[in-house]
C-alpha positions in Angstrom: -0.2 0.1 -0.2 1.4 3.2 -0.8 1.9 6.0 1.9 -0.3 9.1 2.3 1.9 12.1 1.2 1.1 15.1 3.0 2.5 18.7 2.2 2.1 20.9 5.2 3.0 24.7 4.0 1.7 27.2 6.8 3.9 30.0 6.3 3.2 33.6 6.8 5.3 36.6 7.6 4.5 37.0 11.2 5.4 33.7 12.8 2.3 33.4 15.2 0.7 32.0 12.2 3.0 29.6 11.0 3.0 25.8 12.4 6.0 25.1 14.4 8.4 22.8 13.6 8.3 20.8 16.3 4.9 20.2 16.0 5.8 19.1 12.3 8.5 16.7 14.1 5.8 15.5 16.6 3.5 14.6 13.5 5.6 12.4 11.8 7.0 10.2 14.8 3.3 9.9 15.9 2.2 9.0 12.3 5.2 7.3 10.8 3.2 5.5 7.8 2.3 9.2 6.5 5.1 11.4 5.0 5.0 14.7 5.9 7.0 17.2 3.8 7.2 20.6 5.2 9.0 22.6 2.5 10.8 25.8 3.5 9.3 28.1 0.7 7.0 28.4 -2.6 9.8 27.0 -4.7 10.3 23.7 -2.5 6.6 23.3 -2.0 6.1 23.5 -5.9 8.6 21.0 -6.2 6.9 18.3 -3.5 3.2 19.2 -5.1 3.2 16.6 -7.6 3.7 13.9 -5.2 1.1 15.3 -2.5 -2.3 13.3 -1.8 -3.1 16.2 1.0 -2.1 20.0 1.4 -2.5 21.3 4.6 -1.9 25.3 4.5 -2.0 27.7 1.1 0.6 25.8 -1.6 -1.6 25.4 -4.1 -2.2 28.2 -6.6 -3.2 29.1 -10.2 -0.1 28.8 -11.6 0.9 25.3 -9.8 -2.4 23.2 -9.5 -1.4 22.0 -12.7 1.3 20.2 -10.9 -0.8 18.7 -8.2 -1.4 15.4 -10.1 -2.4 13.2 -7.1 -4.0 15.7 -4.9 -7.2 15.1 -3.2 -7.7 17.3 -0.4 -6.9 20.5 0.9 -7.1 21.4 4.6 -6.6 25.5 5.1 -6.1 26.4 8.4 -8.2 29.6 8.1 -11.7 30.3 8.5 -12.2 31.4 4.7 -11.2 29.7 1.8 -12.0 32.5 -0.9 -8.7 33.3 -1.8 -8.2 29.5 -2.6 -11.2 29.3 -5.0 -10.0 29.7 -8.5 -11.9 28.1 -11.3 -9.3 25.0 -12.1 -9.5 24.4 -8.2 -13.2 24.2 -8.1 -14.3 22.4 -11.4 -11.7 19.8 -9.7 -12.6 16.6 -7.7 -10.5 18.2 -5.0 -11.9 18.8 -1.7 -11.4 21.7 0.0 -12.1 22.3 3.9 -11.2 25.0 6.2 -11.2 25.3 10.2 -14.4 27.6 10.3 -16.1 27.4 13.6 -12.9 25.1 14.7 -11.7 27.7 17.5 -15.8 28.8 18.4 -15.7 27.7 22.1 -12.3 28.7 22.5 -12.7 32.2 20.9 -16.1 32.5 22.8 -14.3 31.6 26.2 -11.4 34.0 25.7 -13.8 36.9 25.0 -15.7 36.4 28.2 -12.1 36.3 30.1 -11.3 39.5 28.4 -14.4 40.8 30.0 -13.8 39.4 32.9 -10.2 40.7 33.2 -11.4 44.4 31.9 -14.3 44.3 34.3 -11.5 43.4 37.5 -9.4 45.9 36.3 -12.3 48.4 36.1 -13.6 47.4 39.8 -10.0 48.1 41.3 -8.9 51.0 39.6 -7.3 53.6 41.8 -9.7 56.2 40.3 -12.8 55.5 42.6 -14.7 54.4 39.8 -15.1 51.4 41.9 -17.3 52.9 45.1 -20.2 55.2 45.2 -20.7 58.1 44.3 -19.5 56.8 40.8 -17.4 60.1 39.5 -18.6 58.7 35.4 -16.8 61.9 34.4 -13.7 59.8 34.6 -15.3 57.9 31.5 -15.6 61.0 29.1 -18.4 62.7 27.7 -22.0 61.3 28.0 -21.2 58.0 29.8 -23.7 55.3 29.0 -25.2 53.5 32.3 
């Protein structure tokens, strides 16, 4: 049975969005029967694309899609896939999936945490906003209750 080949290509100018190399190495250890390629740049991704069954990230472009002879699936880590939906890909049998909704619960929890933190900072501020009588003028003109 032929090995499944995954091409991981999540590259962004801000490294916070990139898949850390130790995680790629961990995936290789955990799934030894799957070949996971993680090219340094687009040129190397283009070179590896003809053998990829799956692409994780943004390696596929209109100009290199014809090289993707074995490609079956593209998983995009962003919520939107609009930038990837060029005509040749849309008309192909390649499945495109994304991370939409994947982080919904964590994002909601984060939002609640930020609100709670803001409230805590607000209630312990040295300006006296936390004790009656409240000096709402500190909040600017026309403060909302």
